[in-house]
C-alpha positions, 0 to 999 in steps of 0.5 A, spaced: 258 517 125 262 511 125 255 507 125 253 503 119 246 502 116 244 498 111 238 499 109 238 496 102 243 491 101 244 485 096 242 479 101 236 483 103 230 484 101 230 488 095 226 495 094 224 497 088 223 503 089 230 505 089 231 503 082 230 510 078 224 511 074 230 512 068 233 506 069 232 500 063 230 494 066 232 486 062 227 480 063 232 476 059 231 470 062 236 466 058 242 472 058 248 468 061 250 475 064 244 475 068 246 473 074 250 479 075 247 485 071 243 489 075 238 491 069 235 483 070 235 484 078 231 490 078 227 487 072 227 481 077 224 485 082 219 489 078 212 490 082 206 486 079 203 494 079 209 497 074 205 497 067 210 499 062 218 501 063 224 502 059 227 495 057 233 492 054 231 488 049 234 481 048 237 483 041 242 487 045 245 480 047 251 478 042 256 472 042 255 472 049 256 480 051 251 485 052 252 493 051 247 494 057 250 489 062 251 493 068 255 489 073 250 489 081 255 494 085 253 496 092 255 502 095 257 506 102 253 512 101 254 518 107 248 521 109 248 528 112 254 532 115 252 537 120 258 537 124 264 538 119 265 545 120 267 544 127 273 544 127 274 549 121 278 555 123 273 562 122 277 565 118 276 559 112 269 558 114 265 562 109 270 560 103 271 553 105 262 552 105 262 556 099 267 552 096 262 545 098 257 549 096 259 549 089 262 542 089 255 540 090 251 544 085 248 550 089 245 552 096 239 548 095 243 542 094 247 543 099 243 543 105 239 537 102 246 533 103 248 536 109 241 535 112 243 528 110 235 528 105 241 526 099 245 521 100 253 522 098 256 518 093 264 515 094 266 520 089 262 525 093 265 524 099 272 523 096 271 530 093 269 533 100 275 530 103 279 533 098 276 540 100 277 540 106 284 538 105 286 543 100 285 547 105 291 545 110 286 540 114 288 534 115 282 530 119 278 525 117 271 528 115 266 527 120 259 525 116 253 523 120 252 517 117 252 511 113 249 505 109 250 500 103 246 502 096 246 498 089 248 503 085 244 503 077 247 507 071 252 504 067 251 507 060 252 502 054 258 501 052 260 500 044 
C-alpha cells in the first residue's frame, strides 16, 4: 500500500503515449515560457511518427503571456482499492459502495478504478476519503499503490 513506483516522473524519459490525443502541442522554440510549459514539453517529445496533431499557434504568445500556458505538474495517482471495505461494517457496506460507485460515475468505472485499471487523481482520492469519513470512519484509505504522472489539462485562460 505504501510502496511508490515512479512510472512517469519529470526526470525520467518521457512516455509520449501518456499524452491525451486531445491535448494540443506547442513547438514555439522562442517562447520564454517553454521551459515550464506542458504543451511545449509534450511537443518536444512528440515521436517522429506523429504526422498531424492539435497545436498551440505561436501568435497566442503576446507580451510574454500565453493563454494556453499549462505549468508542468506531476501528481501522485492512486491505483486500486481492493481492501477498501476490509474494516467497514456490514450495515454500511452496500450504501457506501453505491455512494462511491455514483461518485466514480457508474459501475463500469468503479470496477476499473477498484482493480487499478484506471488511476485515481488526487481529487478523486480525496473524494473517496470524504465519503468514508461521512460514514463515521476515521482511518486512512488503503489504496493498493501509487505512481507519479504528469498532469495534462489546463484550459486556456482569457
